[in-house]
C-alpha positions as CSV (number, residue, x, y, z in Angstrom):
1,M,-7.5,41.5,-45.3
2,S,-6.5,38.0,-44.2
3,R,-9.1,38.2,-41.5
4,Y,-11.8,37.6,-44.2
5,S,-10.3,34.3,-45.2
6,Y,-10.3,33.1,-41.6
7,L,-14.0,33.8,-41.4
8,I,-14.6,31.8,-44.6
9,V,-12.8,28.8,-43.4
10,L,-14.2,28.7,-39.9
11,Y,-17.8,29.1,-41.2
12,I,-17.3,26.3,-43.8
13,V,-16.0,23.8,-41.2
14,A,-19.0,24.7,-39.0
15,T,-21.5,24.3,-41.8
16,V,-20.2,20.9,-42.8
17,N,-20.4,19.4,-39.4
18,G,-23.6,21.1,-38.5
19,N,-25.6,19.5,-41.3
20,F,-24.1,16.0,-41.6
21,P,-26.7,14.1,-39.5
22,D,-29.8,14.5,-41.7
23,D,-29.5,16.5,-44.9
24,P,-27.5,16.0,-47.0
25,K,-26.6,12.3,-46.4
26,P,-23.7,12.1,-43.9
27,C,-20.2,11.1,-45.0
28,K,-18.0,8.4,-43.6
29,Y,-15.2,9.3,-41.3
30,G,-12.3,10.7,-43.2
31,D,-14.0,10.6,-46.6
32,S,-12.4,13.7,-48.0
33,E,-14.1,13.7,-51.4
34,C,-17.6,13.4,-49.8
35,I,-16.9,16.1,-47.2
36,V,-15.7,18.5,-49.9
37,N,-18.8,17.9,-52.0
38,I,-21.1,18.5,-49.0
39,I,-19.4,21.6,-47.8
40,N,-19.6,23.2,-51.3
41,K,-23.3,22.2,-51.6
42,L,-24.1,23.7,-48.2
43,M,-22.1,26.9,-48.9
44,I,-24.3,27.5,-51.9
45,E,-27.5,26.8,-50.0
46,K,-26.8,28.4,-46.6
47,A,-24.5,31.4,-47.3
48,A,-27.3,33.9,-47.5
49,T,-29.8,32.4,-44.9
50,G,-27.7,30.6,-42.3
51,D,-29.5,28.1,-40.1
52,P,-30.5,29.2,-36.6
53,G,-31.2,25.6,-35.6
54,L,-27.5,24.8,-36.1
55,N,-26.1,28.1,-34.7
56,L,-25.1,29.1,-38.2
57,V,-25.2,32.8,-39.1
58,P,-25.7,34.2,-42.6
59,I,-22.4,35.0,-44.2
60,E,-23.4,36.8,-47.4
61,P,-22.8,39.5,-46.4
62,F,-21.3,39.0,-43.0
63,A,-21.3,41.8,-40.4
64,I,-18.1,42.7,-38.5
65,D,-19.0,45.1,-35.7
66,K,-15.4,46.1,-34.8
67,L,-11.9,45.3,-35.9
68,S,-8.7,47.0,-34.6
69,I,-5.2,46.9,-36.1
70,Q,-2.5,48.6,-34.1
71,K,1.2,48.5,-34.9
72,G,3.9,50.2,-32.9
73,A,6.5,52.7,-33.9
74,D,9.1,50.0,-34.4
75,S,7.1,48.6,-37.4
76,P,7.3,50.0,-41.0
77,I,3.5,50.1,-40.8
78,S,2.9,52.2,-37.6
79,I,-0.8,52.7,-37.6
80,N,-3.9,52.7,-35.5
81,L,-6.7,51.4,-37.8
82,Q,-10.3,51.1,-36.5
83,L,-13.0,49.4,-38.5
84,T,-16.6,49.6,-37.3
85,N,-19.9,48.3,-38.7
86,N,-18.2,46.7,-41.7
87,Y,-19.5,44.0,-44.0
88,V,-17.6,41.1,-45.6
89,H,-18.8,40.4,-49.2
90,G,-18.0,37.3,-51.3
91,L,-17.9,34.6,-48.7
92,G,-20.6,32.7,-50.5
93,S,-18.4,32.3,-53.5
94,T,-15.8,30.3,-51.6
95,R,-15.3,26.7,-52.6
96,I,-13.4,23.9,-50.8
97,K,-10.5,22.4,-52.6
98,S,-9.5,19.7,-50.2
99,V,-9.8,18.4,-46.6
100,R,-7.8,16.1,-44.4
101,G,-8.7,14.5,-41.1
102,F,-12.2,14.2,-39.7
103,G,-11.6,10.6,-38.7
104,K,-12.8,8.7,-35.7
105,D,-9.9,10.2,-33.6
106,M,-10.9,13.8,-33.3
107,T,-7.7,14.7,-31.5
108,K,-5.7,14.4,-34.8
109,K,-5.0,17.3,-37.0
110,H,-7.9,18.5,-39.3
111,E,-7.2,20.7,-42.3
112,V,-9.4,22.5,-44.8
113,R,-8.1,24.3,-48.0
114,M,-10.2,26.6,-50.1
115,F,-10.3,29.2,-52.8
116,A,-12.4,32.4,-53.3
117,P,-12.2,34.6,-56.4
118,S,-12.9,37.8,-54.5
119,I,-13.4,38.7,-50.9
120,S,-13.9,42.3,-49.7
121,L,-14.5,44.2,-46.5
122,A,-16.2,47.6,-46.7
123,G,-17.4,50.1,-44.2
124,P,-16.5,53.0,-41.9
125,Y,-12.8,53.4,-40.8
126,S,-10.5,55.7,-39.0
127,I,-6.7,55.6,-39.3
128,K,-3.7,57.5,-38.0
129,G,0.0,56.7,-38.3
130,K,2.6,55.9,-40.9
131,V,2.7,53.5,-43.8
132,L,6.3,52.7,-44.8
133,I,7.7,56.2,-45.3
134,L,4.5,58.2,-45.5
135,P,2.1,59.6,-42.8
136,I,-1.5,58.7,-43.1
137,T,-4.7,60.0,-41.4
138,G,-8.3,59.9,-42.3
139,K,-11.9,59.0,-41.4
140,G,-14.5,57.8,-43.9
141,E,-15.3,54.6,-45.9
142,S,-12.8,51.9,-46.7
143,N,-12.7,48.9,-48.9
144,F,-10.2,46.0,-48.8
145,T,-10.4,43.4,-51.5
146,Y,-8.6,40.1,-51.8
147,A,-8.3,38.7,-55.4
148,N,-8.0,34.9,-55.9
149,L,-7.6,34.0,-52.3
150,E,-6.1,30.7,-51.2
151,T,-6.7,29.8,-47.6
152,K,-5.8,26.9,-45.3
153,L,-7.2,26.3,-41.8
154,S,-5.9,23.6,-39.4
155,F,-7.0,22.7,-35.9
156,R,-7.2,19.7,-33.5
157,G,-10.2,18.5,-31.7
158,Q,-10.6,18.1,-27.9
159,P,-13.2,15.8,-26.5
160,E,-15.8,17.3,-24.3
161,E,-18.4,15.2,-22.5
162,R,-21.9,16.5,-21.9
163,D,-25.0,14.5,-20.9
164,G,-23.3,11.3,-21.8
165,E,-22.3,12.4,-25.3
166,I,-18.9,13.4,-26.7
167,Y,-18.6,16.7,-28.5
168,M,-15.6,18.2,-30.3
169,E,-14.1,21.4,-29.1
170,P,-11.7,22.9,-31.7
171,I,-8.3,23.9,-30.3
172,N,-5.0,25.2,-31.7
173,L,-6.7,26.9,-34.6
174,N,-4.3,28.2,-37.2
175,A,-5.3,29.9,-40.5
176,D,-3.2,31.3,-43.3
177,A,-4.4,33.3,-46.4
178,I,-2.4,33.9,-49.6
179,P,-3.9,36.3,-52.0
180,E,-2.9,36.9,-55.6
181,H,-3.4,40.6,-55.0
182,V,-4.9,42.9,-52.4
183,Y,-6.6,46.2,-53.3
184,F,-7.1,49.1,-50.9
185,N,-9.3,52.2,-51.1
186,F,-9.9,54.8,-48.4
187,T,-12.2,57.8,-48.9
188,N,-11.7,61.1,-47.1
189,L,-8.0,60.8,-46.3
190,F,-6.2,63.9,-45.1
191,N,-9.5,65.7,-44.3
192,G,-10.8,65.2,-47.8
193,D,-7.8,66.5,-49.7
194,K,-8.4,64.6,-53.0
195,A,-4.9,64.9,-54.4
196,L,-3.2,63.6,-51.2
197,G,-5.9,60.9,-50.9
198,D,-5.5,59.7,-54.4
199,N,-1.7,59.6,-54.1
200,M,-2.0,57.6,-50.8
201,N,-4.4,55.1,-52.3
202,A,-2.1,54.7,-55.3
203,F,0.9,54.2,-53.0
204,L,-0.9,51.6,-50.9
205,N,-1.9,49.6,-53.9
206,E,1.6,49.8,-55.5
207,N,3.1,48.5,-52.2
208,W,0.3,46.0,-51.2
209,E,2.7,43.1,-50.7
210,P,5.0,44.5,-48.0
211,I,2.0,46.2,-46.3
212,Y,0.0,42.9,-46.2
213,E,3.0,41.0,-44.9
214,E,3.6,43.5,-42.1
215,V,0.0,43.4,-40.8
216,R,-0.7,39.8,-41.5
217,D,0.0,38.4,-38.0
218,E,-1.9,41.3,-36.4
219,L,-5.0,40.6,-38.5
220,K,-4.8,36.9,-37.8
221,R,-4.6,37.3,-34.0
222,G,-7.5,39.8,-34.0
223,L,-9.9,37.6,-36.0
224,T,-9.0,34.1,-34.8
225,K,-10.2,34.9,-31.3
226,K,-13.5,36.3,-32.6
227,L,-14.1,33.4,-34.9
228,Q,-13.1,30.6,-32.6
229,S,-16.3,31.2,-30.6
230,I,-18.4,30.9,-33.7
231,V,-16.9,27.5,-34.5
232,R,-17.2,26.2,-31.0
233,K,-20.9,27.1,-30.9
234,V,-21.6,24.9,-33.9
235,F,-19.5,21.9,-32.9
236,A,-21.2,22.1,-29.5
237,K,-24.6,21.5,-31.2
238,I,-24.1,17.9,-32.3
239,P,-22.1,15.0,-30.8
240,Y,-19.0,14.1,-32.9
241,N,-20.0,10.5,-33.5
242,K,-23.3,11.6,-35.0
243,L,-21.7,13.8,-37.7
244,F,-20.5,10.8,-39.7
245,L,-21.4,7.3,-40.9
246,E,-19.5,4.3,-39.7
247,N,-17.0,3.0,-42.3
């Protein structure tokens, strides 16, 4: 489920920088309070529509064409989970809590912290393997929901010169998501055996913490690669020095 939080953060950073030049009024370099206010304003206005002129895609809901989670036999969560044509819901309710960085020196560390009351991913799935001590198999519809999600994204900027202008390329992206609770639901487990399916869903939700911790890094690796390209497209749209006002 942590993959959803990474998407939120990356989109937010992209949205802020993409809109600073004209509307709303740009912030000064490193003005964290101003940047927080602008990001939150733009999240409300752009979540459902996006902005093609700035390479921003709509995020409410946000389509995920494919996600794969594979863990080997040496893991307590030994599964092959495939998600196809899923949608993330709730990204538009995310709000920025704080930012650091975004000064004149783009190569220094940038950090964004945020909160979302509920983020969910829903759509078709297939799964086979073992979760802790129990075998699991199924193909149907799944829903993963994060409750009260705290997320932190950090990255550094790398200067890139094009046509006499300097753009920022985000590098060393790192994201971490800490939920208060994670809820799982899978339909049609065990070829539609309702009793076995209900018991497995109950087991997953009773043991959500060790399950989440076990697949956390796998989710992070899978989504970070996908989302880094989204961020790069937006930062590549506007030169870095045109994103902010001079102090």
